[in-house]
N, C-alpha and C positions, 0 to 999 in steps of 0.2 A: 842794810837799811832798817831791818827789824830791830837791831841792836841800838841804832841811833834813835829810833822811836822810843824804845824803852827808857833810854837815857835822857829823853826830853829835848833832844837836839832838833828833831823834825816833827811835823804833824802829818797825820796819815788820814786818808778818807775814811769815814766812819763805816761805811758799807763797801763791800767789794763790787767791783765792776766786772761784769761777765761779757765775754766776746767769743764769738764763734770762730773756729779754726779748722780749715780743711787741709788735709795731709794726704798728698798723693803717694800711693804705696805700689806703684808698678802694676803688676798683674792682679794684685788684690784689690785694685780700684782706689777709691778715695774715701777716707774715713773722716768723720765730722766730730770735732770735740768742742766743749764748751769750757774755756778757760777763765778762771777768775784772777783778778789782779787788783793792786792798790796803787794809788798815786801818792806821792810824798811831796811836802812843801817845807821849806826851811821855817823853823818856828820864830815867829817874832818875839822879841824879849819880853813884852808886857801882854801876850795873848796866849790863851789855852785853846782857842777854837778860831777857825777862819771859814769863809765861804768864798769860793773861786770857781768861775765857770759852772756854776750849778752844783758843784760838790762840796760837801761839808767835811772840813778837815779837823781832826780832834787830836788832843794829847793822849798818851798812852794811859789806858785804864783797863782792868780785867774785863769790864762789860763790852768793851770794843774789840775784844779778840774774836776771831772767827772760829766756828766749830772744827773746822779742818785743821786748825793749828792747835787744838787742845783747849779751846776757850770756852767750851760748852758741849752739849750733846748734839752730835752731827745727825743729819737725816739718816745717814746709813746706820748709825747706832740705833736710832729709833726704830727703824724697819727690822732690823736684826733682832732687837730686843722684843719687839712685838711678836715675832715668829717663835722665839724661844719661850716667851711667856705663855704662848698657845701652842706648845710643841705637840699636843695631841690632836691637832687639827691642821687641815690644809686650806689655803686661802688662794682665791684668784687675785691677780694683781690689782684689779679694780676694787676688790674689797678692801685690800690694804690701804690703798689710797684714800678710800671713803672713811676708814677708821682712823687715819692720821692726818686728814685734811686740815683740821684746826691747828695742826702743829707745822703747817707749811710743806707737807709732803706732797709731791706731784708724781705723775706716772713715770716721767723719765727718771726720777730718783730711784724708783722700785727696781726697774729691769737693769739699769746700768750697774746697780750694786749686786743684784741677784746673780748676774753672770760671773762676777768676780768671786762671790761666795760658793757659787757652783764648782768653779775651778779649785777652790780650797777645801771642798768637801764639807762645807758648812750647811748648805741649803740644797734641796733637791728641786729642780725646775722641770716641770712637765707641760707638754702641749700636744697637739696633733703630731704624730711621728710618720712622716712620708717616707718614701724609699731613700731620698737623698737629702732631706732636711725636716726641721721641725717648725711648726707654725702655731700660733696661739689659738686658743679657744675664743668663742664669741666674747667671753668676758675677760679675756686676756690669758697670760700664762698662770699656771697654778704652782704655788710654793709652799713647802713645808720645811721645818727645821730638821736636821739630821742630828740625832743624839750623840754627842761626843763622848759620852760616858759609857757606851756600849761598844761591842766589836763592830767592825765596819760593816760586815755583811748583815748582821742583824739589824743595825740601825738603818741601813739602806732599804732592806726589805719592808721594815715597818713604815718607812717614809712612802714607799711606792704603794703600800696597802691603804695609807691615809688618803693619798690622792685618788686612788681607785674609788674608795668610798664616797669622797666628796664629788667626783664626776658622776657617779651613779645617782647620787641624791639629787643633784642638780638637773639631771635629764630624765628623772624617774618617770614623769608623765608623758614623755615624748614618744611618739610612734617610731621615730627613727631609733631612738635608744632601745625600744623593745626589739626592733629588727636586729640591732647590733648585738644585744645579748642572745638573741636566738641563733644568729650566725655563729658567734663564739661557741655556743654549746654544740652546735652541729659539727663544727671543725674539730672540737675537742673530742667528741664522740667518735668520729672517723679515725682520729689519731689513735686512740686507745685500741680501736680495732685494726691498727697498723694499715690504714688505707688512706688514700687521698680522696678528697671531695671536690666535684666539679662545680663551676659556677651555675651551670644549668640545674643541678640538684638544689643548691641553695635558693635559687630563684623560684623554682617550683614549690619548695616548702614554705617560702615566705608568703606566697599567694598575693603578691602585689606587682605592679607593672615593672618593665625593665629599667626605667630610669630610677625608681625608688630603690630597686635592688642594688643597682651600681652605686647609687649615693650612700646607702647603708654599708655596703662592702668597702667603699673608700674610707668611711669613718672608722670601720673596724680595724683596718690596717693602720690607720693613724693612731688610734687609741691603744692598740695592743701590739707593740712591736714584736712580741713572741709569736704571733700569727704571720705566716709567710705563704707565698705562692710560688709555683714553678709554672712556666709557659711551656707546654710540651708541643714540639713541632712548630714553635713560634706562633701558635694560634690558640690552643686550648688552655685555659687556666684551671689549675688544681691547687687546693689549699691545704695546708697542714699546720700542726703546732711544732715549734722548735724542740719539744721534749722527745719527738721521735728519734730513735737511734739512727745513726748513719747506715747500719745494715738494714733495718726495716725501711728507711727511706728509699734506699737503692732498690730493695725488692719491690716496694709499692710503685715506684716510678716506672720500672721496667715492665711490671704487670699492667699498668695503665697505658703505656705506650703500645703494648701488644694488642690491648683492647681497641685502641684508637685505630692502629693500622687496619685492623679488621673491620670493626663495626662501622666506622665512618666510611669505609669503602663503598657500601651500598648507597648511603646518603649522597656521596660525590657521583656515583654512576647515574642515579636517577636524576640528580640536579643538572648534570651535563646533558643528559638525554632530553630534559625539558628545554634546554637551550636549543638543541637541535630541532626540535618540534616547532619553536617560535620561528626559527630561522627558515624552516621548510615552508611554513605557511606565509611568511613574509615574502620569500623569493617567488612564491607560486602566484600570490595575488597582487604583487606590486610591479607594475610595468617600469622597465628601465632602471631597476634597482641595481647599484653597483656598490658591493659590499667592500669595506676596507679590509686589508690583510696586513699581517705583521709577523715577521720571523721572530721566534722566541728561543731562548737558550735551552729551555726545558724541551726536550725532544717530543714529548707527548702532548704538548699543549696545541689546542686548536689555533691555526694561524688566523681565524677570524675573530678571536678574542683579543681585544686591543688594550694595552697598557697606556693610561694616560698619565702625564706629568702634572703633580699638584703644586700650586703655589702656597698652599697652606694645608696642614694636616686636617683630615676629615675621618671621624669615626676610628681612630686608631691607626689609620694610614698616615705615613708621614709624607712621603714624596711621590707616591705613585698609587694609582688605583686601577683595577681591571673592570672593563665594561665587556658585556657578553657579544654584542654586535654593534656595528656602526655601518650605515649605508647612505647613500646619496641618491636623490631623485631629482631630475630636472624637468619640471612641468611643461616647459616649452621653450623655443629657440631663443626668445627674449626674456624669459623669466629666470631669475637667479635659482640656483640649485638649493634644495632643502636637505638638510642633514638630520637623519634620525638616529637616535642613540638608545640602544635597547639594554635594559637590566632585567634579568630573570630570576625569579625566586620560587623555589619549590616549597611549598607549605603556605601556612596562613600569614598573610601580610598585614601589618598595622602601619600607624602613622610614622613611626620612627624609621621604617624601611623607605617610605616615600621621601621623608625629609632628608634622609642620608643620600639618596640618589641625587636629589636636587642639589645638595651641597657639593657633591662631587662634580657635577656640572658646572656649577658657579666657580669654583676654585681650580678647575682644570685649566691648563695653559691654552688648550685648543678651543674650549667652548664657553669659557668665562670672560667677562668684561667688566671694566671699572665704569660705574655711572656716578653721577652726583649723589644718588641715594645709596650707593654702596655697591657691592658686587653683585651681578646679575648674569643670566644666561644670554649669550649673543642672540641677535635676531636671526631668524632662519635655522635655528636649532631646536629640534622637538624631541623631547624625552619620552620614551615608550616603556611602560612598566608592565612586564608579563608575569603573572602569578597564577599558580594553580587555584587559588582561591584568596579573596580579600575578606578581611574580618567584617562580618555583616553587623556586628553589635557595636563596633567602635564608631564613635562620633566625635567630630572635633569641635571643641567649644571655644568661644570667643569672649572677650572681656565685656561685651554688651549683653551677654546672656544667651545669644543665639548658638546653635549648634548645627552642624551639617554632616552629612555621611562622608565616608572616607573617599568614595568615588567623586563626590562633589568637591571635596577638598583638593584632590588630585587635578581636577579639572581647573580649578581656580589657579593652581601653580603650573598651568599649562603643560600638563602630562596626559598622555593618552594611556588608558588602562586596558589591558588585554587579559581575559581569563581563559581558563581551560574550556569553559562552556561555549566560548566564542568559537574555538577551534572545532569543538565537537558538533556544533551546529552546521559547520561547513561539511563535516563528514556525513551528517544526516542528509543535507542537501544533495550530496553525491549519491546517496542511496545505501550507505553503510548501515548495518543493523544497530539497534539501540544499545546493545550490550557492549558495543566497541567504543572505546574512548581513548583519547591522547594519553590519559593518566595510565591506562592499561598498557599502552605501547611503550610508555616510559619505564615501567616496571619490568616489562618482559624483555626489552632490548638490552643487549649486553653493552653496547656503546653507541656512540652518535652515528657511526655508519650503519648499524642495525636500524636505527630509527629512520634514517633517510631512505634506506631500501625498503622497509616495511610500508612507509607512507606512499612511496612511488608505486608499489604494487597494488596497494589498496585503491589508491586514486585511479590507476589504469583500469582496474577491474574490480569493483566493489564486491562482486560475487566470491572473490577469492579470499575475502577478509578472514574468515574462519581458519583457512589453511595457512595463511600468513602468520597468524598469531600462534597456531599450533607449532609451526616450524620454529618460531622464536622460543617457545616454551621447551622444546626438545633440544634445540641447539644450546641453550643456556642452562640446562637442568642441573648440571653439576655446580654452577654458580649459585643457583637459588638454594640448593641444599646446603652449601657452605654457609650462605648468609642466614638460613634458618637455624643452623647449628649455633651460630654466634648469638642469635637473638634468644635461643633457648638458655644459653649460658649466662647471657646478661640478666634474664628475668630470675634465674636461680640465684 
């Protein structure tokens, strides 16, 4: 038909008609394309133009040729020419659209062509680089031309450097960007020392809250694909730069694993002992409490620790979450039972720990329920949070400008808070000396069995408190020396 148009046998629409097309590609899903086409009309013998169904039909003329057919400069040519004319700079896609807006360039024109040029090695496209995909910056993807007159490696290195400079300038005044640069510097420092660096170390050095640290770290890994992390034992994140040699990486990983096996043993021991303390007092002061139990594949895991199935991932947990204790109490013969769910935390507790516990309850198969307002905790389920201490300085702020303490916030979320001081008060009422505390019992006991035996003996006869603690110290002396040795190595 193009040849017939050129020969003057037919008329063609003056402007191309665009139509969307959906193409099913099996496992790859559905791709959407915009296809241009023209309509043709047999030319009347005495007319050079015609109008039919709202479309203007014209005879052949160079000004009516489409840019895609070689009849003028295409949008793709404009964009590529703009990048080549400014080859010393990198631009966000939104900046390119703004610069060429008066020539009809739109956002869809930029990225649809940029991906083709990227495959051809003409343009470098950069965004946030995640573990499995790349996402745009807030201002869109960043593009810069790759110099075809230089070697491939040199041209690509220069293109990456230009985008790095542009990103740094764009976010120079941002607190998040300052944290990002600080994190990169710390990871590079440890890599030069042939060591891995933990998330806890980075968070402590940044001196910001947990959510801000997580956000900055996520952006670091997206911006700098040469920074990677390894998750040891499926829990602890350690970071490094890819310039570390395989031999140094293997040695650093094994050294860190050995440290975690030993140093984290004390934290786990004391944390489990704290669970045993909470369980003992609950069992002692709750009439008719019936604890749930569950058989676990891991032989050393307490049967009273319950694994719940989650309908939605919470805090890094995908399908399951562990709760420390669950028990039921029936107030009366005609009253429905009340289910108490306990979460224990050794150390200082803040708002994110409380919110995480509530989210687990809401999204668990056993204790969550769908409501018109969203997911919530079932009626008759009471969350109990036991902590050695709650952050006294933390206050929860609301949009109206008011703020409340963490304890008041937990009460609003229908949680009961229990602290070590509550348990210590019961010991004082029983007649135990003031220098005896549940914290001390947790640290001296070798395991949960020791905790229960010690509390039973002290409660039976408070006068034997000193002897009970001394016996624990003697019994676990070798364990304490070993832990002290590890702490000394860590500090050095």
